[in-house]
C-alpha positions, 0 to 999 in steps of 0.5 A: 456053545459054539453056535452062540458065537455065530450070533455076531456074524448074523445078518441082522437086517435079514433077520429083521426083514424075516421077522417083519414078513412073519408079522405081515403074513400073520396079520393078513392070514388071520384077517376075517376076509382071508382065513380069520373068520374060518379060524374063529368058527373053528375055535368057537369064537366071534370077533366080539369074543376076541376083542373082549380078551384081556391081555394086551401086551401079554398076548402080543409080546410073547408072540413077537418074541417067539417070531423074532427068536424063530427068525434068529434060530433060522438064520443060525441054522441056515448059516451053520449048515451052509444052506446057500441062496433064497430057494434052498433056505426057503425049502430048508425053513419049510421042512423045519416048519413041517417037522416042528411047527405042523407036528406040534399043531397036529399033536396038541390040537389032536389031543385037545380035540380041536377041529382039523380046520384049526390045525390046517389054518395054523399049520398053513400060516406057519409053513408060509411064514417060515418059508418066506422068512427062510427065503429072505435070510437065504437071499441076504446071506 
């Protein structure tokens, strides 16, 4: 697997910054004052409902692992495909987000019968977070 050998040549600072940016974007995006209240209404939950969810690390660790892996895979793809610069890498990440993340939300939320607001809010988050992550990676190549 040739792509695995490229892991040693990655800019791990860029990956760390891309990961942190996705965490910050998610934190702000889902704040009640931003889109969190609308998202909670769309999924039929209140802040109190969400505070009662048991899980702790069982919720946060997989989410953080997924965000870290997204940043790593973006860096591998950007490097292997020779995408150069912040703007080009951001646009590349945006396309990847639309095809894979938004597509997944549309399919799964559609079949689950979830309101379109859930799909729009979650998809918007993924587009912004991945575009920013790609831009950071591209800028620091």
